[in-house]
C-alpha positions as CSV (number, residue, x, y, z in Angstrom):
1,M,0.6,0.1,0.0
2,A,1.4,3.5,-1.1
3,A,1.7,5.9,1.7
4,M,-0.4,8.9,0.8
5,S,1.4,12.3,1.1
6,P,0.1,15.1,3.1
7,R,-2.2,17.8,1.7
8,V,-0.4,20.8,1.0
9,R,-2.1,23.7,1.8
10,R,-2.1,26.7,0.0
11,P,-0.3,29.7,1.3
12,R,-2.5,32.6,3.1
13,G,-1.4,36.1,3.1
14,A,-1.9,38.2,6.1
15,A,-5.3,39.9,5.4
16,E,-6.6,37.0,5.2
17,S,-5.5,35.1,7.6
18,L,-5.8,38.5,10.0
19,G,-9.5,39.2,8.2
20,A,-11.0,35.4,8.8
21,V,-9.9,35.9,12.6
22,V,-12.0,39.3,12.8
23,L,-14.9,37.7,10.9
24,G,-14.8,34.3,12.9
25,F,-15.2,36.1,16.4
26,E,-17.3,38.9,15.0
27,S,-19.8,36.2,13.9
28,I,-20.4,34.9,17.6
29,V,-20.3,38.0,19.0
30,V,-23.0,39.4,16.2
31,F,-25.4,36.2,17.1
32,L,-25.4,36.9,20.4
33,G,-26.3,40.1,19.9
34,G,-29.3,39.1,18.1
35,L,-30.2,36.8,21.3
36,V,-30.2,40.2,23.2
37,V,-32.0,42.0,20.5
38,F,-34.6,39.2,20.8
39,G,-34.4,38.9,24.5
40,L,-35.0,42.7,25.0
41,K,-37.6,42.9,22.3
42,E,-35.7,45.7,20.7
43,V,-37.4,45.0,17.4
44,P,-39.9,48.0,15.3
45,P,-43.6,47.2,16.1
46,G,-45.5,44.8,14.0
47,I,-42.3,42.6,14.0
48,E,-41.7,39.4,15.8
49,P,-39.2,39.3,18.4
50,W,-38.1,35.5,17.0
51,W,-36.6,37.7,13.7
52,A,-33.9,39.3,15.5
53,V,-32.5,35.7,16.2
54,V,-33.1,35.0,12.4
55,A,-31.2,37.9,11.4
56,G,-28.5,37.6,14.0
57,S,-28.1,34.1,12.7
58,V,-28.1,35.1,9.1
59,L,-25.6,37.5,9.8
60,A,-23.2,35.7,11.6
61,L,-23.3,32.6,9.0
62,L,-22.5,35.2,6.3
63,M,-19.4,36.5,8.0
64,V,-18.6,32.9,8.7
65,I,-18.7,32.2,4.6
66,T,-17.3,35.7,3.7
67,A,-14.1,34.3,6.0
68,G,-13.6,31.5,4.2
69,L,-13.6,33.4,1.1
70,L,-11.4,36.2,2.1
71,R,-9.0,34.9,-0.8
72,H,-10.6,36.9,-3.2
73,R,-10.5,40.5,-3.6
74,W,-14.3,41.1,-3.4
75,A,-14.6,39.2,-0.3
76,I,-13.2,42.1,1.6
77,V,-15.6,44.5,0.1
78,V,-18.7,42.2,1.1
79,G,-16.9,42.0,4.9
80,W,-16.7,46.0,4.8
81,V,-20.4,45.5,3.6
82,L,-21.2,43.2,6.7
83,Q,-19.5,45.9,9.3
84,I,-21.9,48.7,7.6
85,I,-25.2,45.9,8.0
86,L,-24.1,45.7,11.8
87,A,-23.3,49.1,12.3
88,L,-27.2,49.7,11.1
89,G,-28.2,47.2,13.9
90,G,-27.7,50.1,16.3
91,L,-31.0,51.7,14.9
92,L,-32.3,48.8,17.1
93,L,-30.2,48.2,19.7
94,P,-27.3,51.3,20.4
95,A,-25.0,48.7,22.1
96,L,-24.4,47.3,18.6
97,V,-22.7,50.7,17.7
98,V,-20.1,49.9,20.2
99,V,-20.1,46.5,18.5
100,A,-19.7,47.7,15.1
101,L,-17.1,50.3,16.1
102,I,-14.8,47.5,17.5
103,F,-14.8,45.0,15.3
104,G,-14.8,47.7,12.3
105,G,-11.9,49.3,13.7
106,M,-10.5,45.5,13.9
107,W,-11.8,44.9,10.3
108,A,-10.0,47.9,9.3
109,Y,-6.6,47.3,10.6
110,A,-7.0,43.6,9.2
111,T,-7.6,44.4,6.0
112,I,-5.3,47.2,5.4
113,K,-2.4,46.4,7.7
114,G,-2.8,43.1,6.5
115,A,-2.7,44.2,3.0
116,A,0.7,46.3,3.5
117,L,2.3,43.4,5.1
118,D,1.5,41.1,2.3
119,R,2.6,43.8,-0.3
120,R,6.0,43.8,1.9
121,N,6.5,40.2,1.9
122,A,5.9,39.9,-1.7
123,A,8.8,42.4,-2.4
124,V,10.9,40.8,-0.2
125,H,10.3,37.1,-1.1
126,G,8.3,37.1,-3.9
127,P,4.8,36.4,-4.7
128,S,4.1,33.4,-2.7
129,N,1.5,31.8,-4.7
130,G,2.9,31.7,-8.3
131,E,0.9,35.1,-9.4
């Protein structure tokens, strides 16, 4: 029986790695934020409170999916759109504005500084993925 060689992982840049970490942790906080909005019943009149759980779950799932797609430049833009959607949640629960500012700042750092690190590493070591 032939020995199987270990799977070779695709090299990931700093922006992709840092962005995935931010979105991963943010997805947990967003889901819990949906539960808080549900528990406090801070929804507009005429909307059932359980929609807050659905919205928080969908936004959290979109963040996890986006974290897995950060190798594409358009996924960075999707991440920014998700940050804006979270900030708009502050209309329902003002505490979400604080969460949006904290994670938005971390997202900005991850994408901007991560891209700078990737450019520096490419200049020093050359492109790592054959570009």
